[in-house]
N, C-alpha and C positions, 0 to 999 in steps of 0.2 A: 248280756244284760248291762244296762247303763247305770252306774252308781251316781246318785245325787250328792253334790258337795254338801257337807254338813253345814247346818245353819248356825250362825253366831247370834246369840241373843244378849241384848243389853237391857237390863232391867234396873238394877241398883247402881248407885254411884261407883262402886268398886268395879263393876263391869264396864260402865261407860268411861271410866278414867283411863282405860287403855288407849283411848283415842282423844284424850284431852288436848284441845287446841287444834285438832286436825279437821280439815274440810271433808264433808261428806255430802254426797248428792242423794236427795230423797226422791225415790221413784213412786212411792205410795204413802198416803196419809189415810189411816182408817180410824175413825172414832170408835170407841168401845162403849157406845151408849151415851157418851157425853156430847154436849153441844153448847154453843154460845147463843143466847137469845138476842133479840133486837136491841135490848138495852145494854148489851155487852157483858151480861152476867153469865158465868159458867155454871152449867148444870151437869153434875157428875152422874154417870150411869150407875155405878155401884161404888160404895164408899171404899172398899178395899182393892178396887181395880184401878189400873192406870186409866188416864183419860183417853189415850189413843196409842196406836202402834204406827211405826214408820218402817218402810222397807228402804234400805239405803245401801250405798256403797262408799267405801273409803279405801285409800291405798293400803293401809295397814291390815285391814280385816277382809278385804275383797268385796264381792257384790252381794252375797247372800246373807245380809245382816238385818235383823229385826231389832228395832229399838223401841222401848216403851216410854211414853211421856207421862211423868208422874207429878209434874209441877203445873199448877193452874196457869201461871203466866206463860210458860212455855207452850202450853196447849192453846192459849188465846192467840199467841203470835202465829202458830201454825194454822189455826183456824182462819185467821185474817188472811194469810197467804193463799191457802187452798180453797176456802169456802166463800169468803167475802170478796176477795180480789179475783180469784180463779187464775190458773196458770195457763198461759197461751202455749200453743204448740211450738213456738219459737223461744220458749223460756224454760228454765229449770230452777228448782229450789235447792239451795246449798245451805247446810247448817254447820255450826261449830258448837260442840259441847265443851264447856270449859269451867273450871273452878279457879283458874289462874288470872282472870281478868277483872276481879272485883276492885272497885275504886278504893276501898278502905281495908286496911289489914284486919281490923276487927271483924269485918264481914266474913272473913275466912273461917272464923270460929263457928259461924252459923251457916256455913256453906251447904250443909245437908238440907236446910230449909229454904235455900235460895234458888231462884231460876238459874238455869245453866245453858240455855240454848240461844244462840244468835241465829236468826233466820234471814236469809237473803233470797230474793228472786233475781235471777241473773239471766242474761241472754243464753240461749242454748249453746253448749260448747264451752261455756266459761269454766266448768269444772276441770276439763282437760288443760285449759290454758293456765289455771291456777295451780294445778298439781304437777304439771310436767313442763318444765322450761323449754324442752325440745319440741313440744307440740306446736305445729304450725310456725316454724322459725321465720317465715317470711313476714309474719305479723309481729311488728315490734313497736316500741314507743307508745305514743298516744293511741294509735289504732289498736294495739294489743290491750291497753288499759280500758279502752271503750268497749272492747269485745268481752271483757270479763267483769266490768264494773257493775255492782248491784243496781238494779232498776229501782228497787225499794228494799228496805231492810228493817227488821225489828230487833232491837237489842235492849235487854233489861236495863233500867235506869241505874242499877247498882253496879253495872260494868263500865269499864273505861271505854 
């Protein structure tokens, strides 16, 4: 009998903080009844529920990670990437969850109410290039940067 690897769940900031500043590749974005209308307004499914869930992988926690999106702006940015823009088969979404990149020190006092996700759409394979300096060693310099450079990104205005 095959044992399934235990799932890691990131719901609250304390759980997410174990990967603060680390790159994570998102393989699935599932809304939990929430959506963004044509005017850009977010409509939450249920008040006490997160806006969405993500299936992701990151070096520190592995591949079987579920993260819940609980901030409206973070949800809007993911919605823009996955639903408005759509992800091509030659692209991938990479996120960074962080409380360390706010522009103003005072903002840190209110970090629990602030957005925390930076969302990037990158060429497929960028995650490996960003997280493993030995991956594809023949690719270097400008060519390496081009292969991992975000095609488009969303970063909250309160972040550097």
